[in-house]
N, C-alpha and C positions, 0 to 999 in steps of 0.2 A: 504494500500500500504506500503510495507516495505522499509527500507532505500536504498536497492540496486535498487529497481524499481524507487524510487524518484530520485536517483542519475543519472540513465539512462535518465530520462525525462529532467533533467537540463543539460545534456551533460557533467557531471563531473564524475570522477572516483568514484567507490564504496569505502566505508571506508576500510582502511587497516585492515589486519587480527590482531586479538588481540595477543599481545606478549605472548609467552609460559611461564607461571609462574613456570614451572618445569625445565626450562633451567638453568643449573649451570655449570660453568667451565670457563677456561681462554683461550682466543683466541689471539694468537700472531699475530701482524701486522708487516709484513716483507716488506720493500721497498729496492730495490737494494741490496738484500742479507743481510740486517742488520735489526734486530728487533728494531723498532722505538717506539712501544707501545704495551700494552697488554690490551685487552678488557676483564674485569672481569664480566662475566654474572652471576647473582644471582637471581633466582626466579622472573623473570619479570622485572628486572632492570639491568642496566649496568653501569660500572665505567671505564673510560679510565685512564690508568696509563702510564705515559711517560717511555720510556726505556723498559728494560726487566722485570721490576717488580720483585716480589719475588714469587718463586714457579714455577712449571712446567705448560706448556700449554697443553690442550687436542688436539688442532689443531692450525695451523697457516695459515693465508691468505697471499699469496704472491701477492703484488700489484705492478703494474707498477709505480704508484705514490700514495701518500697519497690522493691527489685530486681525483683520480679514485675511491678509496674506499669511500670517502666522498660523491661523486656523487651518489653511490649506496645507502648510508645511507640516503641521502636527497630525494631519489626516482626519481632522474633525469636520472639515468642509471639503466636499468634492470640488475639484477644479472646474468642471463643466457647469455644475450647479452655481458656483460662485460667479462664473462668467455670465450665465443666463440671468442671474439676479442683479447684474450690474455692479458687482463688488470688485471685479477684476476685468481688465482689458489689456491687450498687448499692442505695442507699436514696434515697428522695425522689422527685424528678421523673425517672422512669425514661427518658422520651423524651430529655430534655436530657442525662442521664448517658450514655446509649448514644451519642448524637451527639458528645458531647465525647470519649468514649473512642475512637470511630471516627476523629475528627479526629487524635487522638494516634497511633493506629495508622497513619493515612494519611500521617504525616510532618509535621504542623503544627509550625512553629518555636515553641519555648517560651523566652521571655526570662526571665532569672533562673535558668535551669537550667544545670548544668554541660554540657560538650561531649558527654557520653555519654548525655544524657537521651533525645533523639530521633534518628532516622536523619538529620535535617537538622543535627544538631550544636548544638541549643540555640538 
C-alpha cells in the first residue's frame, strides 16, 4: 500500500507535492500597491527578503493582505480559491508565479520567515 492509499485510510490528506528543484527566480509580494517583500526561489529552497530587495522580479503576487498569502503558504487556503475570491492575483511571468505559489502551498521551507509562514515552520 503506498502513502496516498494509507493517507486515505486514516482520513488525512496525501503528502504535499515535492518542491520543484529547478524553480529559480524572484517573486515580488505586493500588498496594497506596495512591494513589502521578495521571495527568492532557488532550486528547491526559498528566502524571504523584506522590502524590494535587490534585482528584478520575474513575477509579483498581489495580495489583499500578507495574512492571505501566509494562509496559502500554510495550506489553510487553497491557491485557486484565494484567487477566485480576489485575495491573490499575479502579474509578470505567470508560469513562474503559479509554480512559486504552488511550491509555497506545497510546504516549501522559507528562510527568513517567521515560524508561522509555512506549514514547515519557516
